[in-house]
C-alpha positions in Angstrom: 70.9 36.9 57.2 73.9 35.1 57.7 75.6 37.9 56.0 74.1 40.3 58.2 75.1 38.6 61.5 78.9 38.5 60.1 78.6 42.0 59.5 77.6 42.9 62.9 80.1 40.8 64.3 82.7 42.6 62.3 81.4 45.9 63.4 81.9 45.1 67.2 85.4 43.8 67.2 87.0 47.4 66.5 87.8 48.2 70.1 90.1 46.9 72.7 88.4 44.5 75.2 88.8 45.4 79.1 91.2 42.4 79.7 93.5 44.2 76.9 93.1 47.3 78.6 93.9 45.9 82.0 97.2 44.0 80.8 98.4 47.0 79.0 98.1 49.5 82.3 99.5 46.9 84.3 102.9 46.6 82.0 103.0 50.3 81.7 102.8 50.4 85.9 105.5 47.9 86.2 107.6 50.0 83.5 106.8 53.5 85.5 107.8 51.8 88.7 110.8 50.7 87.8 111.8 53.6 86.1 111.1 55.6 89.1 112.5 53.5 91.7 115.8 53.6 89.6 115.9 57.1 89.3 115.5 57.3 93.1 118.7 55.4 93.4 120.4 57.3 91.4 119.6 60.5 93.1 120.8 59.3 96.6 123.9 57.8 94.9 124.6 61.1 93.3 124.2 62.9 97.0 126.5 60.5 98.4 129.0 61.0 95.5 128.9 64.9 95.7 129.5 64.5 99.3 132.6 62.3 98.7 133.9 64.7 95.9 133.2 67.8 98.4 135.1 66.2 101.5 138.0 64.9 98.9 138.2 68.9 97.6 138.4 70.0 101.1 141.0 67.2 102.3 143.1 68.0 99.0 142.9 71.7 99.7 144.4 71.3 103.3 146.8 69.1 102.3 147.9 71.4 99.7 148.0 74.1 102.2 150.1 72.1 104.5 152.7 71.1 101.9 153.1 74.8 100.7 153.7 76.1 104.2 154.8 73.0 106.7 155.0 73.5 110.2 158.0 73.2 112.4 158.7 69.5 112.6 159.6 68.8 116.4 158.5 65.8 118.5 155.7 67.8 120.2 154.2 68.1 116.9 153.3 64.5 116.7 151.0 64.7 119.5 149.4 67.5 118.9 146.1 66.8 116.9 144.4 70.0 115.6 140.7 70.4 114.6 139.0 73.5 113.4 135.7 74.2 111.7 135.7 75.7 107.9 135.3 79.3 108.1 134.2 79.6 104.5 130.6 80.3 104.0 129.6 77.2 101.8 131.8 74.9 104.0 130.5 75.8 107.7 129.2 72.3 108.2 132.7 70.5 107.9 135.5 70.6 110.2 139.0 69.4 109.8 141.6 67.4 112.0 145.3 67.3 110.9 147.6 64.6 112.6 151.3 64.6 112.1 153.0 61.0 112.8 156.9 60.5 112.5 158.3 58.1 110.1 159.4 55.1 112.5 161.7 52.5 111.2 162.3 49.4 113.2 166.1 48.4 114.3 168.2 46.3 111.8 168.0 43.2 114.1 164.2 43.4 114.2 164.4 43.6 110.1 167.0 40.6 110.1 164.8 38.7 112.7 167.6 38.3 114.9 167.4 39.6 118.6 170.2 42.1 119.8 172.3 39.6 121.6 172.3 36.9 119.0 175.8 36.6 117.3 176.1 35.3 114.1 179.7 33.2 114.0 179.6 33.1 110.1 179.9 36.8 109.8 182.9 39.0 110.3 182.2 41.4 113.1 183.7 44.0 112.1 181.5 43.9 108.9 178.4 43.4 111.3 179.1 46.5 113.2 179.6 48.7 110.0 176.4 47.7 108.8 174.9 48.5 112.4 176.2 51.7 112.2 175.1 52.6 108.6 172.0 51.3 109.2 171.9 53.5 112.4 172.7 56.6 110.8 170.2 56.1 107.9 167.3 55.3 110.3 168.1 58.7 112.2 168.3 60.6 109.3 165.1 59.1 107.5 163.2 59.4 110.8 164.2 63.2 111.0 163.2 63.9 107.0 160.0 61.8 106.6 156.7 62.7 108.4 153.2 61.5 107.5 150.3 63.9 108.0 146.6 62.7 107.8 143.8 65.1 107.3 140.4 64.2 107.9 137.4 66.0 107.0 134.0 65.6 108.7 130.3 66.5 108.0 129.2 67.7 111.3 125.6 67.2 110.7 125.8 63.3 109.2 129.4 62.5 110.6 130.4 61.4 107.1 134.0 61.5 107.1 137.2 61.4 104.5 140.5 60.9 105.4 143.7 61.6 103.1 147.5 60.8 104.3 150.4 61.9 102.5 154.4 61.6 103.4 155.7 65.3 103.7 159.4 66.2 103.9 161.0 68.3 106.5 163.2 70.7 104.7 164.7 72.1 107.7 166.5 68.7 108.6 170.0 68.6 109.7 171.4 65.4 108.5 174.3 63.4 110.1 176.4 62.5 107.0 179.9 61.7 109.9 180.1 57.8 109.4 183.4 58.0 111.5 185.4 55.5 109.4 
């Protein structure tokens, strides 16, 4: 009889208990939830990254257009902020703004940490005058040559924007090389 009970007990232990099945389902549910949540984050990050890449490509394209066909550089260009929408079919929800800014170099006295009236008795006044004259010519020439252009691309639906800046040269600038020595 003992052999018979032992045989029956062995036959009843072939399957999983309810507790074991519940533990397995819980572990599986946690794994699936974690996997799906991470995929959702990756999808939203991918959408943002695609938007960044699109905005960057559009800004780079506009910047290249400006570099290849620069405007006429005048003082009025600095105050002229141009905003337009893209005409291409796939980019109608984007607009661009182009801003120009002239290079501004501070005065030599500001760079040296001196006021305009401050005299330095240790330096020869003739050398000081030459330095100021050379710096003034250099400043005027550099300010005529270098301009900063900033292209801002904006998604009109989400107001998400991207800015790209670069220095461009005024190839039409006439340099003053007469130092009058």
